[in-house]
mmCIF file of the N, C-alpha and C atoms, coordinates in Angstrom:
data_MODEL
# 
_entry.id   MODEL 
# 
loop_
_atom_site.group_PDB 
_atom_site.id 
_atom_site.type_symbol 
_atom_site.label_atom_id 
_atom_site.label_alt_id 
_atom_site.label_comp_id 
_atom_site.label_asym_id 
_atom_site.label_entity_id 
_atom_site.label_seq_id 
_atom_site.pdbx_PDB_ins_code 
_atom_site.Cartn_x 
_atom_site.Cartn_y 
_atom_site.Cartn_z 
_atom_site.occupancy 
_atom_site.B_iso_or_equiv 
_atom_site.pdbx_formal_charge 
_atom_site.auth_seq_id 
_atom_site.auth_comp_id 
_atom_site.auth_asym_id 
_atom_site.auth_atom_id 
_atom_site.pdbx_PDB_model_num 
ATOM 1   N N  . UNK A 1 1  ? 24.851 2.186  7.205  1.00 0.00 ? 1  UNK A N  1 
ATOM 2   C CA . UNK A 1 1  ? 23.511 2.618  6.883  1.00 0.00 ? 1  UNK A CA 1 
ATOM 3   C C  . UNK A 1 1  ? 22.992 3.636  7.890  1.00 0.00 ? 1  UNK A C  1 
ATOM 4   N N  . UNK A 1 2  ? 23.346 3.480  9.165  1.00 0.00 ? 2  UNK A N  1 
ATOM 5   C CA . UNK A 1 2  ? 22.837 4.363  10.208 1.00 0.00 ? 2  UNK A CA 1 
ATOM 6   C C  . UNK A 1 2  ? 23.115 5.821  9.862  1.00 0.00 ? 2  UNK A C  1 
ATOM 7   N N  . UNK A 1 3  ? 24.298 6.127  9.382  1.00 0.00 ? 3  UNK A N  1 
ATOM 8   C CA . UNK A 1 3  ? 24.673 7.510  9.084  1.00 0.00 ? 3  UNK A CA 1 
ATOM 9   C C  . UNK A 1 3  ? 23.781 8.132  8.014  1.00 0.00 ? 3  UNK A C  1 
ATOM 10  N N  . UNK A 1 4  ? 23.203 7.337  7.139  1.00 0.00 ? 4  UNK A N  1 
ATOM 11  C CA . UNK A 1 4  ? 22.365 7.859  6.063  1.00 0.00 ? 4  UNK A CA 1 
ATOM 12  C C  . UNK A 1 4  ? 20.969 8.241  6.528  1.00 0.00 ? 4  UNK A C  1 
ATOM 13  N N  . UNK A 1 5  ? 20.573 7.787  7.693  1.00 0.00 ? 5  UNK A N  1 
ATOM 14  C CA . UNK A 1 5  ? 19.189 7.984  8.107  1.00 0.00 ? 5  UNK A CA 1 
ATOM 15  C C  . UNK A 1 5  ? 18.997 8.841  9.345  1.00 0.00 ? 5  UNK A C  1 
ATOM 16  N N  . UNK A 1 6  ? 20.036 9.282  10.011 1.00 0.00 ? 6  UNK A N  1 
ATOM 17  C CA . UNK A 1 6  ? 19.845 9.981  11.283 1.00 0.00 ? 6  UNK A CA 1 
ATOM 18  C C  . UNK A 1 6  ? 20.156 11.475 11.225 1.00 0.00 ? 6  UNK A C  1 
ATOM 19  N N  . UNK A 1 7  ? 20.315 12.056 10.069 1.00 0.00 ? 7  UNK A N  1 
ATOM 20  C CA . UNK A 1 7  ? 20.519 13.495 9.930  1.00 0.00 ? 7  UNK A CA 1 
ATOM 21  C C  . UNK A 1 7  ? 21.634 14.002 10.842 1.00 0.00 ? 7  UNK A C  1 
ATOM 22  N N  . UNK A 1 8  ? 22.834 13.535 10.597 1.00 0.00 ? 8  UNK A N  1 
ATOM 23  C CA . UNK A 1 8  ? 24.005 13.953 11.381 1.00 0.00 ? 8  UNK A CA 1 
ATOM 24  C C  . UNK A 1 8  ? 23.852 13.662 12.867 1.00 0.00 ? 8  UNK A C  1 
ATOM 25  N N  . UNK A 1 9  ? 23.406 12.500 13.189 1.00 0.00 ? 9  UNK A N  1 
ATOM 26  C CA . UNK A 1 9  ? 23.239 12.039 14.571 1.00 0.00 ? 9  UNK A CA 1 
ATOM 27  C C  . UNK A 1 9  ? 22.177 12.812 15.345 1.00 0.00 ? 9  UNK A C  1 
ATOM 28  N N  . UNK A 1 10 ? 21.220 13.400 14.660 1.00 0.00 ? 10 UNK A N  1 
ATOM 29  C CA . UNK A 1 10 ? 20.135 14.122 15.316 1.00 0.00 ? 10 UNK A CA 1 
ATOM 30  C C  . UNK A 1 10 ? 18.827 13.329 15.289 1.00 0.00 ? 10 UNK A C  1 
ATOM 31  N N  . UNK A 1 11 ? 18.814 12.156 14.699 1.00 0.00 ? 11 UNK A N  1 
ATOM 32  C CA . UNK A 1 11 ? 17.590 11.381 14.580 1.00 0.00 ? 11 UNK A CA 1 
ATOM 33  C C  . UNK A 1 11 ? 17.568 10.210 15.530 1.00 0.00 ? 11 UNK A C  1 
ATOM 34  N N  . UNK A 1 12 ? 16.558 9.393  15.377 1.00 0.00 ? 12 UNK A N  1 
ATOM 35  C CA . UNK A 1 12 ? 16.428 8.191  16.192 1.00 0.00 ? 12 UNK A CA 1 
ATOM 36  C C  . UNK A 1 12 ? 16.154 7.006  15.276 1.00 0.00 ? 12 UNK A C  1 
ATOM 37  N N  . UNK A 1 13 ? 16.403 5.833  15.776 1.00 0.00 ? 13 UNK A N  1 
ATOM 38  C CA . UNK A 1 13 ? 16.125 4.607  15.043 1.00 0.00 ? 13 UNK A CA 1 
ATOM 39  C C  . UNK A 1 13 ? 15.108 3.812  15.853 1.00 0.00 ? 13 UNK A C  1 
ATOM 40  N N  . UNK A 1 14 ? 14.032 3.399  15.205 1.00 0.00 ? 14 UNK A N  1 
ATOM 41  C CA . UNK A 1 14 ? 12.988 2.630  15.878 1.00 0.00 ? 14 UNK A CA 1 
ATOM 42  C C  . UNK A 1 14 ? 13.025 1.187  15.399 1.00 0.00 ? 14 UNK A C  1 
ATOM 43  N N  . UNK A 1 15 ? 12.906 0.286  16.322 1.00 0.00 ? 15 UNK A N  1 
ATOM 44  C CA . UNK A 1 15 ? 12.765 -1.126 15.993 1.00 0.00 ? 15 UNK A CA 1 
ATOM 45  C C  . UNK A 1 15 ? 11.292 -1.485 16.088 1.00 0.00 ? 15 UNK A C  1 
ATOM 46  N N  . UNK A 1 16 ? 10.725 -1.978 15.000 1.00 0.00 ? 16 UNK A N  1 
ATOM 47  C CA . UNK A 1 16 ? 9.295  -2.272 14.957 1.00 0.00 ? 16 UNK A CA 1 
ATOM 48  C C  . UNK A 1 16 ? 9.095  -3.724 14.544 1.00 0.00 ? 16 UNK A C  1 
ATOM 49  N N  . UNK A 1 17 ? 8.243  -4.414 15.273 1.00 0.00 ? 17 UNK A N  1 
ATOM 50  C CA . UNK A 1 17 ? 7.848  -5.768 14.890 1.00 0.00 ? 17 UNK A CA 1 
ATOM 51  C C  . UNK A 1 17 ? 6.877  -5.620 13.716 1.00 0.00 ? 17 UNK A C  1 
ATOM 52  N N  . UNK A 1 18 ? 7.365  -5.897 12.502 1.00 0.00 ? 18 UNK A N  1 
ATOM 53  C CA . UNK A 1 18 ? 6.584  -5.666 11.286 1.00 0.00 ? 18 UNK A CA 1 
ATOM 54  C C  . UNK A 1 18 ? 5.254  -6.400 11.306 1.00 0.00 ? 18 UNK A C  1 
ATOM 55  N N  . UNK A 1 19 ? 5.260  -7.661 11.682 1.00 0.00 ? 19 UNK A N  1 
ATOM 56  C CA . UNK A 1 19 ? 4.019  -8.441 11.690 1.00 0.00 ? 19 UNK A CA 1 
ATOM 57  C C  . UNK A 1 19 ? 2.999  -7.868 12.664 1.00 0.00 ? 19 UNK A C  1 
ATOM 58  N N  . UNK A 1 20 ? 3.451  -7.506 13.868 1.00 0.00 ? 20 UNK A N  1 
ATOM 59  C CA . UNK A 1 20 ? 2.542  -6.936 14.864 1.00 0.00 ? 20 UNK A CA 1 
ATOM 60  C C  . UNK A 1 20 ? 2.039  -5.568 14.412 1.00 0.00 ? 20 UNK A C  1 
ATOM 61  N N  . UNK A 1 21 ? 2.928  -4.775 13.819 1.00 0.00 ? 21 UNK A N  1 
ATOM 62  C CA . UNK A 1 21 ? 2.548  -3.445 13.348 1.00 0.00 ? 21 UNK A CA 1 
ATOM 63  C C  . UNK A 1 21 ? 1.482  -3.543 12.262 1.00 0.00 ? 21 UNK A C  1 
ATOM 64  N N  . UNK A 1 22 ? 1.658  -4.475 11.321 1.00 0.00 ? 22 UNK A N  1 
ATOM 65  C CA . UNK A 1 22 ? 0.671  -4.649 10.257 1.00 0.00 ? 22 UNK A CA 1 
ATOM 66  C C  . UNK A 1 22 ? -0.651 -5.178 10.806 1.00 0.00 ? 22 UNK A C  1 
ATOM 67  N N  . UNK A 1 23 ? -0.575 -6.041 11.790 1.00 0.00 ? 23 UNK A N  1 
ATOM 68  C CA . UNK A 1 23 ? -1.793 -6.564 12.412 1.00 0.00 ? 23 UNK A CA 1 
ATOM 69  C C  . UNK A 1 23 ? -2.564 -5.444 13.107 1.00 0.00 ? 23 UNK A C  1 
ATOM 70  N N  . UNK A 1 24 ? -1.840 -4.577 13.814 1.00 0.00 ? 24 UNK A N  1 
ATOM 71  C CA . UNK A 1 24 ? -2.471 -3.467 14.531 1.00 0.00 ? 24 UNK A CA 1 
ATOM 72  C C  . UNK A 1 24 ? -2.915 -2.343 13.600 1.00 0.00 ? 24 UNK A C  1 
ATOM 73  N N  . UNK A 1 25 ? -2.294 -2.233 12.436 1.00 0.00 ? 25 UNK A N  1 
ATOM 74  C CA . UNK A 1 25 ? -2.558 -1.136 11.492 1.00 0.00 ? 25 UNK A CA 1 
ATOM 75  C C  . UNK A 1 25 ? -2.706 -1.681 10.080 1.00 0.00 ? 25 UNK A C  1 
ATOM 76  N N  . UNK A 1 26 ? -3.772 -2.405 9.801  1.00 0.00 ? 26 UNK A N  1 
ATOM 77  C CA . UNK A 1 26 ? -3.918 -3.048 8.490  1.00 0.00 ? 26 UNK A CA 1 
ATOM 78  C C  . UNK A 1 26 ? -3.842 -2.038 7.337  1.00 0.00 ? 26 UNK A C  1 
ATOM 79  N N  . UNK A 1 27 ? -3.029 -2.368 6.349  1.00 0.00 ? 27 UNK A N  1 
ATOM 80  C CA . UNK A 1 27 ? -2.920 -1.548 5.157  1.00 0.00 ? 27 UNK A CA 1 
ATOM 81  C C  . UNK A 1 27 ? -1.925 -0.410 5.239  1.00 0.00 ? 27 UNK A C  1 
ATOM 82  N N  . UNK A 1 28 ? -1.430 -0.079 6.403  1.00 0.00 ? 28 UNK A N  1 
ATOM 83  C CA . UNK A 1 28 ? -0.563 1.088  6.530  1.00 0.00 ? 28 UNK A CA 1 
ATOM 84  C C  . UNK A 1 28 ? 0.781  0.884  5.821  1.00 0.00 ? 28 UNK A C  1 
ATOM 85  N N  . UNK A 1 29 ? 1.259  -0.341 5.730  1.00 0.00 ? 29 UNK A N  1 
ATOM 86  C CA . UNK A 1 29 ? 2.547  -0.593 5.096  1.00 0.00 ? 29 UNK A CA 1 
ATOM 87  C C  . UNK A 1 29 ? 2.431  -0.730 3.577  1.00 0.00 ? 29 UNK A C  1 
ATOM 88  N N  . UNK A 1 30 ? 1.242  -0.701 3.053  1.00 0.00 ? 30 UNK A N  1 
ATOM 89  C CA . UNK A 1 30 ? 1.042  -0.900 1.628  1.00 0.00 ? 30 UNK A CA 1 
ATOM 90  C C  . UNK A 1 30 ? 1.035  0.440  0.899  1.00 0.00 ? 30 UNK A C  1 
ATOM 91  N N  . UNK A 1 31 ? 2.095  1.198  1.063  1.00 0.00 ? 31 UNK A N  1 
ATOM 92  C CA . UNK A 1 31 ? 2.221  2.500  0.428  1.00 0.00 ? 31 UNK A CA 1 
ATOM 93  C C  . UNK A 1 31 ? 3.566  2.590  -0.273 1.00 0.00 ? 31 UNK A C  1 
ATOM 94  N N  . UNK A 1 32 ? 3.612  3.392  -1.300 1.00 0.00 ? 32 UNK A N  1 
ATOM 95  C CA . UNK A 1 32 ? 4.868  3.612  -2.015 1.00 0.00 ? 32 UNK A CA 1 
ATOM 96  C C  . UNK A 1 32 ? 5.745  4.587  -1.247 1.00 0.00 ? 32 UNK A C  1 
ATOM 97  N N  . UNK A 1 33 ? 7.048  4.434  -1.419 1.00 0.00 ? 33 UNK A N  1 
ATOM 98  C CA . UNK A 1 33 ? 7.998  5.366  -0.828 1.00 0.00 ? 33 UNK A CA 1 
ATOM 99  C C  . UNK A 1 33 ? 8.147  6.549  -1.778 1.00 0.00 ? 33 UNK A C  1 
ATOM 100 N N  . UNK A 1 34 ? 8.098  7.750  -1.233 1.00 0.00 ? 34 UNK A N  1 
ATOM 101 C CA . UNK A 1 34 ? 8.270  8.974  -2.009 1.00 0.00 ? 34 UNK A CA 1 
ATOM 102 C C  . UNK A 1 34 ? 9.672  9.526  -1.760 1.00 0.00 ? 34 UNK A C  1 
ATOM 103 N N  . UNK A 1 35 ? 10.289 10.045 -2.806 1.00 0.00 ? 35 UNK A N  1 
ATOM 104 C CA . UNK A 1 35 ? 11.636 10.598 -2.688 1.00 0.00 ? 35 UNK A CA 1 
ATOM 105 C C  . UNK A 1 35 ? 11.569 12.118 -2.799 1.00 0.00 ? 35 UNK A C  1 
ATOM 106 N N  . UNK A 1 36 ? 12.267 12.795 -1.888 1.00 0.00 ? 36 UNK A N  1 
ATOM 107 C CA . UNK A 1 36 ? 12.276 14.263 -1.862 1.00 0.00 ? 36 UNK A CA 1 
ATOM 108 C C  . UNK A 1 36 ? 13.696 14.772 -1.670 1.00 0.00 ? 36 UNK A C  1 
ATOM 109 N N  . UNK A 1 37 ? 13.928 15.993 -2.155 1.00 0.00 ? 37 UNK A N  1 
ATOM 110 C CA . UNK A 1 37 ? 15.223 16.650 -1.971 1.00 0.00 ? 37 UNK A CA 1 
ATOM 111 C C  . UNK A 1 37 ? 15.420 17.080 -0.523 1.00 0.00 ? 37 UNK A C  1 
ATOM 112 N N  . UNK A 1 38 ? 14.339 17.493 0.127  1.00 0.00 ? 38 UNK A N  1 
ATOM 113 C CA . UNK A 1 38 ? 14.420 17.983 1.496  1.00 0.00 ? 38 UNK A CA 1 
ATOM 114 C C  . UNK A 1 38 ? 13.333 17.305 2.323  1.00 0.00 ? 38 UNK A C  1 
ATOM 115 N N  . UNK A 1 39 ? 13.727 16.708 3.429  1.00 0.00 ? 39 UNK A N  1 
ATOM 116 C CA . UNK A 1 39 ? 12.768 16.054 4.315  1.00 0.00 ? 39 UNK A CA 1 
ATOM 117 C C  . UNK A 1 39 ? 12.563 16.899 5.560  1.00 0.00 ? 39 UNK A C  1 
ATOM 118 N N  . UNK A 1 40 ? 11.326 17.099 5.921  1.00 0.00 ? 40 UNK A N  1 
ATOM 119 C CA . UNK A 1 40 ? 10.994 17.797 7.160  1.00 0.00 ? 40 UNK A CA 1 
ATOM 120 C C  . UNK A 1 40 ? 10.126 16.859 7.985  1.00 0.00 ? 40 UNK A C  1 
ATOM 121 N N  . UNK A 1 41 ? 10.674 16.429 9.107  1.00 0.00 ? 41 UNK A N  1 
ATOM 122 C CA . UNK A 1 41 ? 9.943  15.509 9.958  1.00 0.00 ? 41 UNK A CA 1 
ATOM 123 C C  . UNK A 1 41 ? 9.171  16.258 11.028 1.00 0.00 ? 41 UNK A C  1 
ATOM 124 N N  . UNK A 1 42 ? 7.986  15.788 11.350 1.00 0.00 ? 42 UNK A N  1 
ATOM 125 C CA . UNK A 1 42 ? 7.209  16.434 12.407 1.00 0.00 ? 42 UNK A CA 1 
ATOM 126 C C  . UNK A 1 42 ? 7.919  16.294 13.744 1.00 0.00 ? 42 UNK A C  1 
ATOM 127 N N  . UNK A 1 43 ? 7.960  17.366 14.529 1.00 0.00 ? 43 UNK A N  1 
ATOM 128 C CA . UNK A 1 43 ? 8.663  17.293 15.815 1.00 0.00 ? 43 UNK A CA 1 
ATOM 129 C C  . UNK A 1 43 ? 7.965  16.365 16.804 1.00 0.00 ? 43 UNK A C  1 
ATOM 130 N N  . UNK A 1 44 ? 8.759  15.665 17.554 1.00 0.00 ? 44 UNK A N  1 
ATOM 131 C CA . UNK A 1 44 ? 8.261  14.799 18.619 1.00 0.00 ? 44 UNK A CA 1 
ATOM 132 C C  . UNK A 1 44 ? 8.416  15.566 19.926 1.00 0.00 ? 44 UNK A C  1 
ATOM 133 N N  . UNK A 1 45 ? 7.326  15.781 20.633 1.00 0.00 ? 45 UNK A N  1 
ATOM 134 C CA . UNK A 1 45 ? 7.350  16.531 21.891 1.00 0.00 ? 45 UNK A CA 1 
ATOM 135 C C  . UNK A 1 45 ? 7.702  15.568 23.026 1.00 0.00 ? 45 UNK A C  1 
ATOM 136 N N  . UNK A 1 46 ? 8.959  15.613 23.458 1.00 0.00 ? 46 UNK A N  1 
ATOM 137 C CA . UNK A 1 46 ? 9.434  14.677 24.473 1.00 0.00 ? 46 UNK A CA 1 
ATOM 138 C C  . UNK A 1 46 ? 8.732  14.874 25.818 1.00 0.00 ? 46 UNK A C  1 
ATOM 139 N N  . UNK A 1 47 ? 8.340  16.111 26.116 1.00 0.00 ? 47 UNK A N  1 
ATOM 140 C CA . UNK A 1 47 ? 7.620  16.361 27.366 1.00 0.00 ? 47 UNK A CA 1 
ATOM 141 C C  . UNK A 1 47 ? 6.271  15.661 27.350 1.00 0.00 ? 47 UNK A C  1 
ATOM 142 N N  . UNK A 1 48 ? 5.551  15.788 26.219 1.00 0.00 ? 48 UNK A N  1 
ATOM 143 C CA . UNK A 1 48 ? 4.258  15.102 26.095 1.00 0.00 ? 48 UNK A CA 1 
ATOM 144 C C  . UNK A 1 48 ? 4.454  13.586 26.122 1.00 0.00 ? 48 UNK A C  1 
ATOM 145 N N  . UNK A 1 49 ? 5.562  13.113 25.531 1.00 0.00 ? 49 UNK A N  1 
ATOM 146 C CA . UNK A 1 49 ? 5.834  11.680 25.511 1.00 0.00 ? 49 UNK A CA 1 
ATOM 147 C C  . UNK A 1 49 ? 6.049  11.180 26.935 1.00 0.00 ? 49 UNK A C  1 
ATOM 148 N N  . UNK A 1 50 ? 6.800  11.943 27.733 1.00 0.00 ? 50 UNK A N  1 
ATOM 149 C CA . UNK A 1 50 ? 7.034  11.543 29.123 1.00 0.00 ? 50 UNK A CA 1 
ATOM 150 C C  . UNK A 1 50 ? 5.729  11.518 29.905 1.00 0.00 ? 50 UNK A C  1 
ATOM 151 N N  . UNK A 1 51 ? 4.868  12.507 29.688 1.00 0.00 ? 51 UNK A N  1 
ATOM 152 C CA . UNK A 1 51 ? 3.608  12.586 30.420 1.00 0.00 ? 51 UNK A CA 1 
ATOM 153 C C  . UNK A 1 51 ? 2.575  11.586 29.892 1.00 0.00 ? 51 UNK A C  1 
ATOM 154 N N  . UNK A 1 52 ? 2.507  11.451 28.570 1.00 0.00 ? 52 UNK A N  1 
ATOM 155 C CA . UNK A 1 52 ? 1.483  10.603 27.961 1.00 0.00 ? 52 UNK A CA 1 
ATOM 156 C C  . UNK A 1 52 ? 1.905  9.173  27.711 1.00 0.00 ? 52 UNK A C  1 
ATOM 157 N N  . UNK A 1 53 ? 3.196  8.916  27.830 1.00 0.00 ? 53 UNK A N  1 
ATOM 158 C CA . UNK A 1 53 ? 3.705  7.559  27.635 1.00 0.00 ? 53 UNK A CA 1 
ATOM 159 C C  . UNK A 1 53 ? 3.455  7.019  26.245 1.00 0.00 ? 53 UNK A C  1 
ATOM 160 N N  . UNK A 1 54 ? 3.200  5.731  26.186 1.00 0.00 ? 54 UNK A N  1 
ATOM 161 C CA . UNK A 1 54 ? 3.028  5.047  24.908 1.00 0.00 ? 54 UNK A CA 1 
ATOM 162 C C  . UNK A 1 54 ? 1.815  5.538  24.132 1.00 0.00 ? 54 UNK A C  1 
ATOM 163 N N  . UNK A 1 55 ? 0.784  6.015  24.819 1.00 0.00 ? 55 UNK A N  1 
ATOM 164 C CA . UNK A 1 55 ? -0.399 6.515  24.114 1.00 0.00 ? 55 UNK A CA 1 
ATOM 165 C C  . UNK A 1 55 ? -0.041 7.712  23.240 1.00 0.00 ? 55 UNK A C  1 
ATOM 166 N N  . UNK A 1 56 ? 0.730  8.649  23.793 1.00 0.00 ? 56 UNK A N  1 
ATOM 167 C CA . UNK A 1 56 ? 1.156  9.813  23.004 1.00 0.00 ? 56 UNK A CA 1 
ATOM 168 C C  . UNK A 1 56 ? 2.018  9.365  21.824 1.00 0.00 ? 56 UNK A C  1 
ATOM 169 N N  . UNK A 1 57 ? 2.978  8.478  22.075 1.00 0.00 ? 57 UNK A N  1 
ATOM 170 C CA . UNK A 1 57 ? 3.893  8.051  21.023 1.00 0.00 ? 57 UNK A CA 1 
ATOM 171 C C  . UNK A 1 57 ? 3.143  7.305  19.918 1.00 0.00 ? 57 UNK A C  1 
ATOM 172 N N  . UNK A 1 58 ? 2.203  6.466  20.280 1.00 0.00 ? 58 UNK A N  1 
ATOM 173 C CA . UNK A 1 58 ? 1.405  5.727  19.291 1.00 0.00 ? 58 UNK A CA 1 
ATOM 174 C C  . UNK A 1 58 ? 0.625  6.707  18.414 1.00 0.00 ? 58 UNK A C  1 
ATOM 175 N N  . UNK A 1 59 ? -0.023 7.692  19.018 1.00 0.00 ? 59 UNK A N  1 
ATOM 176 C CA . UNK A 1 59 ? -0.768 8.689  18.256 1.00 0.00 ? 59 UNK A CA 1 
ATOM 177 C C  . UNK A 1 59 ? 0.161  9.463  17.321 1.00 0.00 ? 59 UNK A C  1 
ATOM 178 N N  . UNK A 1 60 ? 1.354  9.809  17.814 1.00 0.00 ? 60 UNK A N  1 
ATOM 179 C CA . UNK A 1 60 ? 2.340  10.515 17.000 1.00 0.00 ? 60 UNK A CA 1 
ATOM 180 C C  . UNK A 1 60 ? 2.719  9.674  15.773 1.00 0.00 ? 60 UNK A C  1 
ATOM 181 N N  . UNK A 1 61 ? 2.969  8.399  15.983 1.00 0.00 ? 61 UNK A N  1 
ATOM 182 C CA . UNK A 1 61 ? 3.336  7.524  14.866 1.00 0.00 ? 61 UNK A CA 1 
ATOM 183 C C  . UNK A 1 61 ? 2.223  7.426  13.833 1.00 0.00 ? 61 UNK A C  1 
ATOM 184 N N  . UNK A 1 62 ? 0.999  7.258  14.285 1.00 0.00 ? 62 UNK A N  1 
ATOM 185 C CA . UNK A 1 62 ? -0.129 7.123  13.361 1.00 0.00 ? 62 UNK A CA 1 
ATOM 186 C C  . UNK A 1 62 ? -0.358 8.429  12.600 1.00 0.00 ? 62 UNK A C  1 
ATOM 187 N N  . UNK A 1 63 ? -0.369 9.543  13.303 1.00 0.00 ? 63 UNK A N  1 
ATOM 188 C CA . UNK A 1 63 ? -0.622 10.836 12.669 1.00 0.00 ? 63 UNK A CA 1 
ATOM 189 C C  . UNK A 1 63 ? 0.476  11.232 11.683 1.00 0.00 ? 63 UNK A C  1 
ATOM 190 N N  . UNK A 1 64 ? 1.686  10.767 11.907 1.00 0.00 ? 64 UNK A N  1 
ATOM 191 C CA . UNK A 1 64 ? 2.828  11.179 11.082 1.00 0.00 ? 64 UNK A CA 1 
ATOM 192 C C  . UNK A 1 64 ? 3.447  10.032 10.299 1.00 0.00 ? 64 UNK A C  1 
ATOM 193 N N  . UNK A 1 65 ? 2.713  8.948  10.122 1.00 0.00 ? 65 UNK A N  1 
ATOM 194 C CA . UNK A 1 65 ? 3.295  7.756  9.496  1.00 0.00 ? 65 UNK A CA 1 
ATOM 195 C C  . UNK A 1 65 ? 3.821  8.012  8.091  1.00 0.00 ? 65 UNK A C  1 
ATOM 196 N N  . UNK A 1 66 ? 3.114  8.812  7.294  1.00 0.00 ? 66 UNK A N  1 
ATOM 197 C CA . UNK A 1 66 ? 3.609  9.074  5.942  1.00 0.00 ? 66 UNK A CA 1 
ATOM 198 C C  . UNK A 1 66 ? 4.972  9.764  5.980  1.00 0.00 ? 66 UNK A C  1 
ATOM 199 N N  . UNK A 1 67 ? 5.077  10.834 6.740  1.00 0.00 ? 67 UNK A N  1 
ATOM 200 C CA . UNK A 1 67 ? 6.336  11.587 6.809  1.00 0.00 ? 67 UNK A CA 1 
ATOM 201 C C  . UNK A 1 67 ? 7.464  10.758 7.413  1.00 0.00 ? 67 UNK A C  1 
ATOM 202 N N  . UNK A 1 68 ? 7.144  9.926  8.387  1.00 0.00 ? 68 UNK A N  1 
ATOM 203 C CA . UNK A 1 68 ? 8.180  9.167  9.084  1.00 0.00 ? 68 UNK A CA 1 
ATOM 204 C C  . UNK A 1 68 ? 8.648  7.928  8.333  1.00 0.00 ? 68 UNK A C  1 
ATOM 205 N N  . UNK A 1 69 ? 7.731  7.260  7.646  1.00 0.00 ? 69 UNK A N  1 
ATOM 206 C CA . UNK A 1 69 ? 8.056  5.945  7.083  1.00 0.00 ? 69 UNK A CA 1 
ATOM 207 C C  . UNK A 1 69 ? 8.074  5.878  5.563  1.00 0.00 ? 69 UNK A C  1 
ATOM 208 N N  . UNK A 1 70 ? 7.492  6.844  4.884  1.00 0.00 ? 70 UNK A N  1 
ATOM 209 C CA . UNK A 1 70 ? 7.324  6.690  3.443  1.00 0.00 ? 70 UNK A CA 1 
ATOM 210 C C  . UNK A 1 70 ? 7.981  7.789  2.612  1.00 0.00 ? 70 UNK A C  1 
ATOM 211 N N  . UNK A 1 71 ? 8.966  8.475  3.190  1.00 0.00 ? 71 UNK A N  1 
ATOM 212 C CA . UNK A 1 71 ? 9.745  9.459  2.452  1.00 0.00 ? 71 UNK A CA 1 
ATOM 213 C C  . UNK A 1 71 ? 11.227 9.178  2.655  1.00 0.00 ? 71 UNK A C  1 
ATOM 214 N N  . UNK A 1 72 ? 11.998 9.360  1.582  1.00 0.00 ? 72 UNK A N  1 
ATOM 215 C CA . UNK A 1 72 ? 13.450 9.213  1.638  1.00 0.00 ? 72 UNK A CA 1 
ATOM 216 C C  . UNK A 1 72 ? 14.073 10.358 0.858  1.00 0.00 ? 72 UNK A C  1 
ATOM 217 N N  . UNK A 1 73 ? 15.325 10.667 1.205  1.00 0.00 ? 73 UNK A N  1 
ATOM 218 C CA . UNK A 1 73 ? 16.081 11.642 0.423  1.00 0.00 ? 73 UNK A CA 1 
ATOM 219 C C  . UNK A 1 73 ? 16.296 11.093 -0.977 1.00 0.00 ? 73 UNK A C  1 
ATOM 220 N N  . UNK A 1 74 ? 16.268 11.961 -1.966 1.00 0.00 ? 74 UNK A N  1 
ATOM 221 C CA . UNK A 1 74 ? 16.503 11.503 -3.337 1.00 0.00 ? 74 UNK A CA 1 
ATOM 222 C C  . UNK A 1 74 ? 17.883 10.898 -3.492 1.00 0.00 ? 74 UNK A C  1 
ATOM 223 N N  . UNK A 1 75 ? 18.863 11.346 -2.696 1.00 0.00 ? 75 UNK A N  1 
ATOM 224 C CA . UNK A 1 75 ? 20.223 10.804 -2.802 1.00 0.00 ? 75 UNK A CA 1 
ATOM 225 C C  . UNK A 1 75 ? 20.278 9.335  -2.399 1.00 0.00 ? 75 UNK A C  1 
ATOM 226 N N  . UNK A 1 76 ? 19.304 8.860  -1.630 1.00 0.00 ? 76 UNK A N  1 
ATOM 227 C CA . UNK A 1 76 ? 19.289 7.459  -1.212 1.00 0.00 ? 76 UNK A CA 1 
ATOM 228 C C  . UNK A 1 76 ? 19.137 6.549  -2.422 1.00 0.00 ? 76 UNK A C  1 
ATOM 229 N N  . UNK A 1 77 ? 18.439 6.999  -3.465 1.00 0.00 ? 77 UNK A N  1 
ATOM 230 C CA . UNK A 1 77 ? 18.241 6.163  -4.647 1.00 0.00 ? 77 UNK A CA 1 
ATOM 231 C C  . UNK A 1 77 ? 19.543 5.914  -5.390 1.00 0.00 ? 77 UNK A C  1 
ATOM 232 N N  . UNK A 1 78 ? 20.565 6.744  -5.158 1.00 0.00 ? 78 UNK A N  1 
ATOM 233 C CA . UNK A 1 78 ? 21.844 6.617  -5.843 1.00 0.00 ? 78 UNK A CA 1 
ATOM 234 C C  . UNK A 1 78 ? 22.842 5.765  -5.086 1.00 0.00 ? 78 UNK A C  1 
ATOM 235 N N  . UNK A 1 79 ? 22.476 5.353  -3.886 1.00 0.00 ? 79 UNK A N  1 
ATOM 236 C CA . UNK A 1 79 ? 23.400 4.582  -3.055 1.00 0.00 ? 79 UNK A CA 1 
ATOM 237 C C  . UNK A 1 79 ? 23.436 3.117  -3.492 1.00 0.00 ? 79 UNK A C  1 
ATOM 238 N N  . UNK A 1 80 ? 24.569 2.499  -3.280 1.00 0.00 ? 80 UNK A N  1 
ATOM 239 C CA . UNK A 1 80 ? 24.705 1.064  -3.511 1.00 0.00 ? 80 UNK A CA 1 
ATOM 240 C C  . UNK A 1 80 ? 24.557 0.353  -2.171 1.00 0.00 ? 80 UNK A C  1 
ATOM 241 N N  . UNK A 1 81 ? 23.635 -0.568 -2.102 1.00 0.00 ? 81 UNK A N  1 
ATOM 242 C CA . UNK A 1 81 ? 23.440 -1.342 -0.871 1.00 0.00 ? 81 UNK A CA 1 
ATOM 243 C C  . UNK A 1 81 ? 24.115 -2.697 -1.047 1.00 0.00 ? 81 UNK A C  1 
ATOM 244 N N  . UNK A 1 82 ? 24.838 -3.122 -0.021 1.00 0.00 ? 82 UNK A N  1 
ATOM 245 C CA . UNK A 1 82 ? 25.525 -4.414 -0.081 1.00 0.00 ? 82 UNK A CA 1 
ATOM 246 C C  . UNK A 1 82 ? 24.885 -5.379 0.858  1.00 0.00 ? 82 UNK A C  1 
# 
């Protein structure tokens, strides 16, 4: 599965405590997944992340939650999951 989501090893994988995330962000997970032919993810500024720490990263996640969590490649719908 990892190979399908990291854009040729150029992406990252985040581990999120679903219950805590929903508690901190009520309603954010109650969205439909959209399928697209081409995905463009907002860039993460690593320099700002180093300087701003978790505050910068949290703001990045909230501001870009739709693009990061609710879009998939259309080819994913054709895959068989075991």
